[in-house]
C-alpha positions in Angstrom: -51.2 34.4 26.1 -53.1 34.1 23.1 -55.2 31.3 21.7 -55.1 30.0 18.4 -57.9 27.8 17.1 -57.1 25.6 14.5 -59.3 23.1 13.0 -57.2 19.6 12.0 -58.6 17.2 9.6 -58.6 13.6 11.6 -58.7 10.7 9.3 -60.2 7.5 10.5 -60.1 4.4 8.5 -62.7 1.8 9.2 -64.1 -1.2 7.5 -67.5 -1.0 5.7 -69.3 -3.6 4.1 -71.5 -3.1 1.3 -73.5 -5.5 -0.8 -72.5 -6.2 -4.4 -73.3 -7.7 -7.5 -70.8 -10.2 -9.0 -69.7 -7.9 -11.6 -68.8 -5.2 -8.7 -67.2 -7.7 -6.6 -64.9 -9.1 -9.6 -64.4 -5.4 -10.5 -63.2 -4.6 -6.9 -61.0 -7.5 -6.8 -59.3 -6.7 -9.8 -59.0 -3.2 -8.8 -57.1 -4.5 -5.6 -54.8 -6.3 -7.9 -53.9 -3.4 -10.1 -53.4 -1.2 -6.6 -51.4 -4.0 -5.3 -49.0 -3.2 -8.1 -49.3 0.3 -7.5 -50.1 1.0 -11.0 -52.1 4.0 -12.3 -55.0 2.8 -14.9 -52.7 4.7 -17.5 -50.0 2.3 -16.5 -52.2 -0.8 -16.6 -53.1 0.0 -20.3 -49.2 0.0 -21.3 -48.5 -3.0 -19.5 -51.4 -4.7 -21.7 -50.4 -2.9 -24.6 -53.5 -1.2 -25.3 -55.4 -4.2 -25.2 -57.9 -2.8 -22.9 -58.9 1.1 -22.9 -58.8 3.0 -19.6 -62.4 3.9 -20.1 -63.1 -0.2 -20.2 -60.7 -0.8 -17.4 -62.6 1.9 -15.1 -65.8 0.2 -16.1 -64.4 -3.0 -15.2 -63.5 -2.0 -11.9 -66.6 0.2 -11.1 -68.5 -3.2 -11.5 -70.5 -2.4 -14.9 -71.2 -5.6 -16.8 -68.7 -5.2 -19.4 -65.9 -7.5 -18.5 -65.3 -10.2 -21.1 -63.4 -13.5 -20.1 -60.3 -12.6 -22.3 -59.8 -9.4 -20.7 -60.2 -10.9 -17.1 -57.2 -13.5 -17.8 -55.1 -10.6 -19.3 -55.7 -8.5 -16.3 -55.1 -11.5 -13.9 -51.8 -12.4 -15.7 -50.5 -8.9 -15.6 -51.5 -8.8 -11.9 -50.1 -12.2 -10.9 -53.5 -13.3 -9.6 -55.6 -16.5 -10.2 -58.7 -16.0 -12.0 -60.5 -18.0 -9.3 -59.1 -15.5 -6.9 -61.7 -12.9 -8.4 -64.8 -14.7 -7.3 -66.2 -15.1 -3.8 -65.8 -18.1 -1.6 -67.9 -19.3 1.4 -65.2 -17.8 3.4 -65.6 -14.3 1.9 -69.0 -14.0 1.0 
């Protein structure tokens, strides 16, 4: 009988809490909205008919302070989420 040694990769999902700025929090919420639709960045850009560039969308999701109100409203509209849901409440802050 021979032994075969294998290395198996085990993936464990765990919840991690990190501190974030408001821009990062809102960007993360928008990313979750996009992912809920199962859209890539490119598919999102097609949905907004080029009103937002891929670079700008990625910067928003990273939490860089580039988000404008009109972009937020546009993205919320196509993701079917309320603008108010992007902001922390006492329950999720």
